[in-house]
C-alpha positions as CSV (number, residue, x, y, z in Angstrom):
1,X,56.8,46.0,204.7
2,X,58.6,45.2,207.9
3,X,59.7,41.9,207.2
4,X,60.7,43.1,203.5
5,X,62.8,46.0,205.1
6,X,64.3,43.4,207.9
7,X,65.3,40.9,205.1
8,X,67.0,43.6,203.1
9,X,68.9,44.9,206.0
10,X,69.9,41.4,207.0
11,X,71.1,40.4,203.3
12,X,73.2,43.6,203.2
13,X,74.2,44.0,206.8
14,X,72.6,47.4,207.1
15,X,72.3,49.5,210.0
16,X,68.8,51.3,210.3
17,X,69.5,53.5,213.2
18,X,72.1,55.7,211.6
19,X,72.0,58.4,208.9
20,X,75.9,58.0,207.9
21,X,76.2,56.2,204.9
22,X,79.8,57.1,203.7
23,X,81.4,53.3,204.5
24,X,78.5,52.0,202.4
25,X,79.3,54.3,199.5
26,X,83.2,53.7,199.7
27,X,82.8,52.0,196.3
28,X,80.9,52.4,193.3
29,X,79.9,48.6,193.1
30,X,76.4,47.8,192.6
31,X,76.2,46.2,196.1
32,X,77.5,49.3,197.5
33,X,74.8,51.3,195.5
34,X,72.1,48.9,197.0
35,X,73.2,49.3,200.7
36,X,72.8,52.9,200.2
37,X,69.3,52.5,198.7
38,X,67.9,50.3,201.5
39,X,68.9,52.6,204.4
40,X,65.7,53.4,206.1
41,X,66.5,56.0,208.8
42,X,66.8,59.3,207.1
43,X,65.9,57.9,203.8
44,X,63.9,59.1,201.0
45,X,61.8,55.9,201.8
46,X,61.0,56.9,205.2
47,X,60.1,60.7,204.4
48,X,57.9,60.0,201.4
49,X,56.5,56.3,201.8
50,X,53.5,57.3,204.1
51,X,52.7,60.3,201.9
52,X,52.7,58.2,198.8
53,X,50.6,55.6,200.2
54,X,47.8,58.2,200.9
55,X,48.3,59.6,197.3
56,X,48.1,56.2,195.7
57,X,44.9,55.2,197.6
58,X,43.3,58.8,196.8
59,X,44.3,58.1,193.0
60,X,42.6,54.6,193.0
61,X,39.6,56.0,194.7
62,X,38.9,58.7,192.3
63,X,39.8,56.0,189.6
64,X,37.1,53.5,190.8
65,X,34.6,56.5,191.3
66,X,35.2,57.6,187.6
67,X,35.2,54.0,186.0
68,X,32.2,52.3,188.0
69,X,30.2,55.0,189.7
70,X,30.0,58.1,187.7
71,X,27.5,58.3,184.9
72,X,28.3,58.8,181.4
73,X,27.6,62.3,181.2
74,X,29.6,63.0,184.5
75,X,32.5,60.9,182.9
76,X,32.9,63.1,179.8
77,X,32.9,66.2,182.2
78,X,35.7,64.4,184.1
79,X,37.8,63.7,181.1
80,X,37.2,67.3,180.1
81,X,38.5,68.5,183.6
82,X,41.4,65.9,183.3
83,X,42.6,67.2,179.9
84,X,42.4,70.9,181.0
85,X,44.4,70.4,184.1
86,X,47.2,67.9,182.4
87,X,47.5,70.9,179.9
88,X,50.9,72.5,180.4
89,X,51.2,71.7,184.2
90,X,54.7,71.7,184.2
91,X,54.9,75.3,182.6
92,X,52.4,76.6,185.1
93,X,54.0,75.0,188.4
94,X,58.0,74.8,187.4
95,X,58.8,72.5,190.3
96,X,62.5,71.8,189.1
97,X,63.2,75.3,188.9
98,X,61.6,76.2,192.3
99,X,62.9,73.3,194.2
100,X,66.4,73.7,192.8
101,X,67.0,77.1,193.9
102,X,65.2,76.8,197.2
103,X,67.3,73.8,198.3
104,X,70.6,75.4,197.2
105,X,69.8,78.4,199.5
106,X,68.7,76.2,202.3
107,X,71.8,73.9,202.2
108,X,74.0,77.1,202.2
109,X,72.4,78.2,205.1
110,X,72.7,74.9,206.8
111,X,76.6,74.8,206.2
112,X,76.9,78.1,207.9
113,X,75.1,77.1,210.8
114,X,77.0,73.9,211.3
115,X,80.3,75.8,210.8
116,X,79.2,78.2,213.5
117,X,78.2,75.4,216.1
118,X,81.0,76.0,218.3
119,X,83.8,73.6,219.1
120,X,85.9,73.9,222.3
121,X,89.2,71.9,221.0
122,X,91.1,74.9,220.3
123,X,90.0,76.8,223.1
124,X,91.1,74.0,225.5
125,X,94.3,73.3,224.1
126,X,95.5,77.0,223.9
127,X,94.4,76.8,227.8
128,X,96.2,73.9,228.7
129,X,99.4,74.8,227.0
130,X,99.6,78.4,228.0
131,X,98.3,77.7,231.6
132,X,101.1,75.4,232.6
133,X,101.4,75.3,236.4
134,X,99.9,71.9,237.3
135,X,99.0,73.1,241.2
136,X,94.9,72.5,242.5
137,X,94.3,75.9,242.0
138,X,95.5,76.0,238.6
139,X,93.8,72.9,237.7
140,X,90.5,74.1,239.3
141,X,90.8,77.3,237.0
142,X,91.4,75.5,233.9
143,X,88.5,73.1,234.4
144,X,86.2,76.3,235.1
145,X,87.0,77.8,232.4
146,X,85.8,75.0,230.3
147,X,82.6,74.6,232.2
148,X,82.0,78.2,231.5
149,X,82.4,77.8,227.7
150,X,80.2,74.8,228.0
151,X,77.5,76.8,230.1
152,X,77.6,79.3,227.4
153,X,76.9,76.9,225.0
154,X,74.0,75.6,226.6
155,X,72.3,78.8,227.6
156,X,72.3,79.5,223.9
157,X,71.3,75.7,222.6
158,X,68.3,75.6,225.0
159,X,66.8,78.6,223.5
160,X,67.0,77.9,219.9
161,X,67.0,74.0,219.9
162,X,63.9,72.0,220.9
163,X,66.4,69.1,221.6
164,X,68.3,70.9,224.2
165,X,65.2,72.6,225.5
166,X,63.9,68.8,226.4
167,X,67.2,68.4,228.1
168,X,67.2,71.7,230.3
169,X,63.7,73.0,230.4
170,X,65.1,75.3,233.3
171,X,68.4,77.0,234.5
172,X,67.8,74.9,237.6
173,X,68.3,71.5,235.5
174,X,71.9,73.1,234.2
175,X,72.8,73.2,238.1
176,X,71.9,69.5,238.5
177,X,73.5,68.9,235.3
178,X,77.0,70.1,236.9
179,X,77.3,72.8,234.3
180,X,76.1,75.7,236.7
181,X,76.5,76.3,240.3
182,X,73.8,77.8,243.0
183,X,75.9,80.8,243.4
184,X,76.5,81.4,239.6
185,X,72.7,80.7,239.2
186,X,71.8,83.8,241.3
187,X,74.3,85.9,239.5
188,X,72.6,84.9,236.1
189,X,68.9,85.5,236.8
190,X,69.7,88.6,238.6
191,X,70.5,90.2,235.0
192,X,67.3,91.2,233.2
193,X,68.3,90.7,229.6
194,X,68.2,87.4,228.5
195,X,70.4,88.4,225.7
196,X,73.0,89.4,228.1
197,X,72.9,86.2,230.1
198,X,74.3,84.0,227.0
199,X,77.3,85.9,227.4
200,X,78.0,86.4,231.1
201,X,79.7,83.0,231.3
202,X,82.2,84.3,228.7
203,X,82.8,87.5,230.8
204,X,83.8,85.1,233.7
205,X,86.3,83.5,231.5
206,X,87.8,86.5,230.3
207,X,87.9,88.0,234.0
208,X,89.7,84.9,235.1
209,X,92.2,85.1,232.1
210,X,93.1,88.5,233.1
211,X,93.2,87.7,236.6
212,X,95.7,84.5,235.8
213,X,98.0,86.7,233.9
214,X,98.3,89.4,236.9
215,X,99.1,86.3,239.1
216,X,101.7,84.9,237.0
217,X,100.1,82.0,235.6
218,X,100.0,83.3,231.8
219,X,103.6,84.1,231.0
220,X,102.9,87.2,228.8
221,X,100.3,89.5,227.2
222,X,100.9,87.6,223.8
223,X,99.8,84.3,225.4
224,X,96.7,85.9,227.0
225,X,95.5,87.7,223.8
226,X,95.8,84.3,222.2
227,X,93.6,82.5,224.9
228,X,91.1,85.2,224.6
229,X,91.1,85.4,220.8
230,X,90.1,81.7,220.8
231,X,87.4,81.7,223.4
232,X,86.0,85.1,221.1
233,X,85.9,82.8,218.4
234,X,83.8,79.9,220.2
235,X,81.5,83.2,220.9
236,X,81.2,84.3,218.0
237,X,79.9,81.1,216.4
238,X,77.4,80.9,219.0
239,X,76.1,84.4,218.3
240,X,75.7,83.4,214.3
241,X,73.7,80.9,215.6
242,X,71.4,82.8,217.5
243,X,71.0,85.4,214.4
244,X,70.3,82.6,212.0
245,X,67.4,81.6,214.5
246,X,66.4,85.2,215.1
247,X,65.9,85.8,211.0
248,X,64.9,83.0,209.4
249,X,64.3,82.4,206.0
250,X,61.2,84.7,204.9
251,X,58.0,82.5,205.5
252,X,56.5,83.2,202.3
253,X,59.7,81.6,200.3
254,X,58.8,78.0,202.0
255,X,55.3,78.4,201.8
256,X,55.2,78.8,198.2
257,X,57.8,75.8,197.5
258,X,55.7,73.3,200.1
259,X,52.2,74.5,198.9
260,X,53.2,74.3,195.1
261,X,54.4,70.5,195.4
262,X,51.5,69.4,197.1
263,X,49.2,71.4,195.1
264,X,51.0,69.9,191.8
265,X,50.7,66.5,192.8
266,X,46.7,67.3,194.1
267,X,46.2,68.3,190.6
268,X,47.8,65.0,189.3
269,X,45.1,63.0,191.3
270,X,42.7,63.8,188.4
271,X,44.9,65.1,185.5
272,X,47.2,61.8,185.6
273,X,44.2,59.2,185.4
274,X,44.0,56.9,182.4
275,X,40.9,57.7,180.7
276,X,38.4,55.0,179.4
277,X,39.8,54.3,175.7
278,X,36.2,53.6,174.0
279,X,35.0,57.2,174.0
280,X,37.4,59.7,175.2
281,X,39.0,62.1,172.8
282,X,42.1,62.2,174.6
283,X,42.1,58.7,175.6
284,X,45.3,56.7,176.5
285,X,46.9,53.9,174.4
286,X,47.6,52.0,177.7
287,X,44.8,51.5,180.0
288,X,46.7,51.1,183.8
289,X,45.3,51.4,187.1
290,X,48.3,52.5,189.0
291,X,50.5,55.6,187.6
292,X,54.1,54.4,187.7
293,X,55.6,57.3,186.3
294,X,53.7,59.9,188.3
295,X,54.6,58.1,191.5
296,X,58.3,58.1,190.7
297,X,57.9,61.9,190.0
298,X,56.3,62.0,193.4
299,X,59.0,60.1,195.0
300,X,61.8,62.4,193.5
301,X,60.1,65.8,194.0
302,X,58.7,65.2,197.5
303,X,62.0,63.6,198.7
304,X,63.4,66.7,197.2
305,X,61.2,69.2,199.2
306,X,61.8,66.7,202.3
307,X,65.7,67.7,201.9
308,X,64.7,71.4,202.2
309,X,62.1,70.9,205.1
310,X,65.0,68.8,207.0
311,X,67.8,71.5,206.4
312,X,65.7,74.4,207.1
313,X,65.8,74.2,210.9
314,X,69.0,71.5,211.7
315,X,68.4,72.4,215.3
316,X,65.2,70.5,215.7
317,X,64.5,66.4,216.0
318,X,64.4,65.1,212.5
319,X,66.8,62.0,211.8
320,X,69.3,64.2,209.7
321,X,69.3,67.2,212.3
322,X,72.5,68.4,214.2
323,X,73.1,66.4,217.8
324,X,72.9,69.6,219.8
325,X,73.0,67.5,223.0
326,X,76.2,65.3,222.0
327,X,77.9,68.5,221.2
328,X,77.6,69.9,224.6
329,X,78.5,66.6,225.9
330,X,81.5,66.6,223.4
331,X,83.0,69.5,224.2
332,X,82.5,68.9,228.1
333,X,84.5,65.7,227.9
334,X,86.9,66.8,225.4
335,X,87.8,70.2,226.9
336,X,88.0,68.8,230.7
337,X,90.3,66.2,229.2
338,X,92.6,68.2,227.5
339,X,93.1,70.6,230.4
340,X,93.5,67.8,232.9
341,X,96.6,67.0,230.8
342,X,99.8,67.4,232.6
343,X,102.4,69.4,230.4
344,X,105.0,67.7,232.6
345,X,103.6,64.3,231.0
346,X,104.9,65.3,227.4
347,X,106.8,62.4,226.0
348,X,110.5,63.3,225.5
349,X,112.2,63.8,222.4
350,X,113.5,60.9,220.3
351,X,114.9,60.0,217.0
352,X,112.4,58.9,214.9
353,X,112.3,55.6,212.9
354,X,113.1,57.4,209.7
355,X,116.6,59.4,211.3
356,X,119.2,59.3,208.8
357,X,117.3,57.7,206.1
358,X,118.0,59.4,202.7
359,X,114.8,57.8,201.5
360,X,111.4,57.9,203.5
361,X,109.5,54.9,202.7
362,X,106.2,55.0,204.5
363,X,104.6,51.6,205.3
364,X,101.3,50.1,204.6
365,X,99.6,46.9,205.7
366,X,99.5,44.2,203.2
367,X,95.9,44.8,201.8
368,X,96.3,48.8,201.9
369,X,100.0,48.1,199.8
370,X,97.6,46.7,196.8
371,X,96.1,50.0,196.4
372,X,97.9,52.3,194.0
373,X,98.7,55.6,195.6
374,X,98.5,58.6,193.0
375,X,101.4,61.1,194.1
376,X,100.7,64.8,194.2
377,X,102.3,65.8,190.6
378,X,101.0,68.3,188.1
379,X,99.3,67.4,185.2
380,X,102.0,68.9,182.8
381,X,105.0,67.4,184.8
382,X,105.5,64.4,182.7
383,X,105.5,66.3,179.3
384,X,108.5,65.9,177.8
385,X,109.0,69.2,175.5
386,X,112.9,68.2,174.9
387,X,112.9,65.1,173.0
388,X,115.5,64.7,170.1
389,X,116.7,68.4,171.0
390,X,120.3,69.3,172.5
391,X,120.2,73.1,173.5
392,X,117.4,75.8,174.2
393,X,118.1,79.3,173.3
394,X,116.5,81.8,176.3
395,X,115.7,85.3,174.7
396,X,113.6,88.2,175.4
397,X,110.1,88.6,174.3
398,X,109.5,89.9,171.0
399,X,108.0,93.0,172.6
400,X,111.3,93.9,174.0
401,X,113.5,93.7,171.0
402,X,113.1,96.7,169.1
403,X,114.2,98.6,172.1
404,X,117.5,96.3,172.7
405,X,120.7,97.0,171.2
406,X,122.8,94.0,169.7
407,X,124.7,93.9,172.9
408,X,121.9,93.9,175.4
409,X,120.6,91.3,173.1
410,X,123.7,88.9,173.2
411,X,123.9,89.4,176.9
412,X,120.4,88.4,177.4
413,X,120.4,85.4,175.3
414,X,121.2,82.3,177.0
415,X,121.8,78.6,175.7
416,X,120.7,75.6,178.0
417,X,122.0,72.3,177.5
418,X,119.1,69.9,177.9
419,X,120.9,66.6,176.4
420,X,120.8,65.0,179.8
421,X,117.1,65.2,179.8
422,X,116.3,63.2,176.7
423,X,119.1,60.9,177.5
424,X,118.3,56.8,178.1
425,X,118.3,56.2,181.8
426,X,121.1,53.3,181.2
427,X,123.3,56.7,180.2
428,X,122.7,59.0,182.8
429,X,124.9,59.1,186.0
430,X,122.5,57.1,187.8
431,X,120.6,53.9,187.2
432,X,116.6,53.0,187.9
433,X,115.6,49.4,188.7
434,X,112.0,48.6,187.2
435,X,110.2,46.6,189.7
436,X,106.5,45.6,188.8
437,X,104.6,46.7,191.9
438,X,101.8,44.2,191.6
439,X,104.7,41.1,191.4
440,X,106.6,42.8,194.0
441,X,103.6,42.6,196.7
442,X,102.6,38.8,195.9
443,X,106.6,38.3,196.2
444,X,106.3,40.2,199.8
445,X,103.1,38.1,200.6
446,X,104.7,34.8,199.7
447,X,107.5,35.4,201.8
448,X,105.6,36.5,204.5
449,X,103.6,33.1,204.3
450,X,106.4,30.8,204.0
451,X,108.3,32.3,206.9
452,X,105.0,32.0,208.9
453,X,104.7,28.2,208.0
454,X,108.2,27.7,208.7
455,X,108.7,30.2,211.9
456,X,111.5,31.7,210.2
457,X,111.2,35.3,210.9
458,X,111.9,38.1,208.1
459,X,115.6,39.6,208.0
460,X,116.7,43.1,206.9
461,X,118.7,41.4,204.6
462,X,116.0,40.2,202.5
463,X,116.0,41.2,198.9
464,X,113.8,41.8,196.2
465,X,114.8,40.8,192.7
466,X,112.4,40.8,189.8
467,X,114.2,38.4,187.9
468,X,113.1,35.4,190.5
469,X,109.6,35.9,190.2
470,X,108.9,37.5,187.1
471,X,108.9,34.1,185.0
């Protein structure tokens, strides 16, 4: 199995260490399909393979007992039991409905938790923009504000994520990591309420912001209010995570799902046995040792259930769980990098490359230019409703006509000339040159290749005449 996996990885150039597969699924080709299906980490194969092997071994063991160990009377009893268990099992345990509803609920909860994770970018940009002094005290202020916000996130996550708990098992490890000072630790542990400890760093942030406004570092109450709103949004996201952890999905719900799936396939060990064709009343037309269809059903349903198990607690240690420690590191590095930026280093204003151009033409690489670009146009924008029509008469709606006098009707009747809309292109005041896009791209490539071999640079006077290359 290991050699087969490594062979597939080498053939399709797969990375078995990651779960992000969007690049492999960038096209709908068969190769892309195989690249997605052959992934291992976080895949359906890793989630179900061990359990499928155990289930298959148990199935084969029961089959051997039925065929070679049981007496004829016990075989009759086993066949009757198999027929009874196989009778309307899909109706008694509706796995499709149960799993579908459960997975939808779990995915929605997972999405809300992801959006509440807390990203420091907006707060850091507001701090760096609105606190504009660059002296050492101001820089120290901005960096400490970022550190307090990251400390707030670490305090919350270490109590709801086992990943972060392993990284910071005690508050003293936060001091060693540079997120907390010894003096701040004393103030933190002096608060008896654990929930209030989470938000003490945010209170420090707000206190320092108010003091900075009083000292003139923040010019105006509106700017102060903007920064505090960004910080408050960051705190609200972490508060949402705490509530999701405090109030989980009711235990009986996942218990019913997990128990039902395993019970279903436990029953299938007997109900899906191929019965001996010689004397069984409900004998199978084909006698197979391996239940391929039930194994396929096992992979689908068990993989579906594994999705729900993985997403019920996205802060755990499964392959597809959120990288909580990375988010802490990312917020710390990004936040400090942003606030370290000197506002006086902002580049001066210059005229852009499209200055004075009537038609703005974005450029592509040669490879990207071959792909068609579909503009943002309405689906009915190209419909011509005035073909062979010279004028359109605009009148009020028929519900208004009974209450209108002839003079009012006349004054509210307009005639619009639409001859120009149906006129051939060569008869209008302007002309459009029709150029085949594919041939144009080929010609540009040929021109580039030719000038590269002759070392002749492209000039701005080069023209694109379709008649030269259409032949």
